[in-house]
C-alpha positions in Angstrom: 77.3 115.7 106.5 79.4 117.7 109.3 81.4 115.2 111.2 82.6 117.9 113.4 80.9 119.3 116.7 81.9 122.8 118.0 83.1 121.7 120.6 86.4 120.2 119.1 84.9 116.9 119.0 84.5 114.2 116.2 80.9 112.5 115.9 82.7 109.6 117.1 83.9 111.1 120.4 87.2 111.7 118.9 89.4 115.1 120.4 90.9 116.5 117.5 93.0 118.8 119.3 95.3 115.8 120.8 94.9 114.1 117.4 96.8 117.2 115.8 99.6 117.2 119.1 99.9 113.7 118.7 100.4 114.3 115.3 103.5 117.0 116.3 104.9 115.0 118.1 105.2 112.2 116.3 108.3 112.5 114.0 108.2 113.2 110.0 105.5 112.6 107.6 105.3 109.9 105.3 105.2 113.2 102.4 108.8 114.6 104.6 110.1 111.7 104.5 109.9 110.6 100.5 111.0 114.4 100.1 114.3 113.5 102.7 115.2 110.8 100.2 114.3 112.3 96.8 116.6 115.1 98.0 119.7 112.9 99.3 118.9 110.1 97.6 119.0 107.8 100.7 122.7 109.1 101.9 122.4 109.0 105.5 119.1 108.5 106.5 120.4 105.6 108.5 119.6 107.6 111.3 116.0 107.7 110.8 115.7 103.8 110.7 115.1 100.8 113.8 115.6 98.3 111.0 118.9 96.0 112.2 120.1 95.8 108.5 122.6 93.6 109.7 119.6 90.9 110.8 117.5 91.1 108.2 120.6 90.5 105.5 120.9 87.0 107.5 117.2 86.4 107.2 117.2 86.8 104.1 119.6 84.7 103.1 118.4 82.3 104.9 115.0 82.6 103.3 117.0 82.3 99.8 
């Protein structure tokens, strides 16, 4: 079954071009991140994270 109409929308009505545009604007893909981590061994990658490490460490200590 073909899930795409000729006008750029899926059968469910999703705008294919809009999804592609949003994906391109969303940042690094899962596989790009995996490759970066493999190449750098995770060093200097904190700039890509919005996790508050001190807060997580404190929470983990309280949950032990």
